[in-house]
C-alpha positions as CSV (number, residue, x, y, z in Angstrom):
1,M,-10.3,1.2,-0.6
2,T,-7.2,3.5,-0.4
3,N,-9.3,6.5,-0.6
4,C,-11.6,5.5,2.2
5,F,-8.7,4.9,4.3
6,F,-7.2,8.2,3.4
7,D,-10.4,10.0,4.4
8,L,-10.6,8.1,7.7
9,V,-6.9,9.3,8.6
10,D,-7.5,12.7,7.2
11,L,-9.4,13.8,10.3
12,N,-9.6,17.5,9.5
13,G,-10.8,16.8,5.8
14,D,-8.1,19.2,4.2
15,G,-7.2,16.6,1.8
16,K,-3.7,16.0,3.4
17,I,-2.4,13.7,6.2
18,D,-0.2,15.6,8.5
19,Q,2.1,14.1,10.9
20,A,-0.2,14.5,13.9
21,E,-3.0,12.7,12.1
22,F,-0.7,10.0,11.0
23,Q,0.5,9.6,14.5
24,Q,-3.0,9.2,15.6
25,M,-3.5,6.4,13.2
26,F,-0.5,4.6,14.4
27,D,-1.6,4.9,18.0
28,S,-5.1,3.7,17.1
29,V,-4.1,0.9,15.1
30,V,-0.9,-0.6,16.4
31,G,0.6,1.6,19.1
32,V,3.7,2.5,17.3
33,P,6.3,4.6,19.2
34,G,6.4,8.3,18.1
35,E,10.0,8.2,17.0
36,D,9.2,5.2,14.7
37,C,6.2,7.0,13.5
38,A,8.2,10.2,12.6
39,A,10.7,8.3,10.7
40,V,8.1,6.4,8.6
41,F,6.2,9.6,8.1
42,A,9.2,11.4,6.8
43,A,10.1,8.5,4.5
44,L,6.7,8.5,3.1
45,D,6.4,12.3,2.6
46,R,8.4,12.0,-0.6
47,D,8.1,15.7,-1.7
48,G,9.0,17.0,1.8
49,S,5.9,19.0,2.2
50,G,5.0,18.1,5.7
51,A,2.0,16.2,4.7
52,L,0.9,13.1,2.8
53,D,-1.3,13.8,-0.2
54,R,-3.6,11.1,-1.8
55,A,-0.8,10.0,-4.4
56,E,1.8,9.5,-1.7
57,F,-0.5,7.6,0.6
58,H,-1.8,5.5,-2.3
59,Q,1.9,4.8,-3.2
60,A,2.6,3.7,0.4
61,I,-0.3,1.4,0.5
62,T,0.6,-0.1,-2.8
63,E,4.1,-0.6,-1.8
64,F,3.0,-2.1,1.5
65,F,0.6,-4.6,0.2
66,Y,2.0,-5.3,-3.3
67,G,5.7,-4.4,-3.3
68,N,8.5,-6.7,-3.3
69,D,11.3,-4.2,-2.4
70,P,12.7,-5.0,0.8
71,N,13.9,-1.4,1.2
72,A,10.8,0.4,0.4
73,P,9.7,3.0,3.0
74,A,6.3,1.6,3.1
75,N,7.5,-1.7,4.6
76,H,7.3,0.0,7.9
77,L,3.9,1.5,7.3
78,F,2.4,-0.2,10.5
79,G,5.7,-0.1,12.6
80,R,9.3,-0.8,12.3
81,V,10.0,-4.2,11.1
82,V,13.0,-5.9,12.9
83,G,14.8,-8.6,11.0
């Protein structure tokens, strides 16, 4: 499932999800504000490369759906959670 979702978000098919592609996903799925999207993207881009590779994306999806760390960056994958 994660690879299929990655391929849907990787619009240009270069094997990476850049911030523009990530923002487009946010806009299409949940309409997250740009500043929130940028903060989430930066937190998920663990190697600071400016793009999410499959490993980073897979880790984010796994943390979001299966993690139990309340401070994990992926908790905000589909928008900022306000407590």
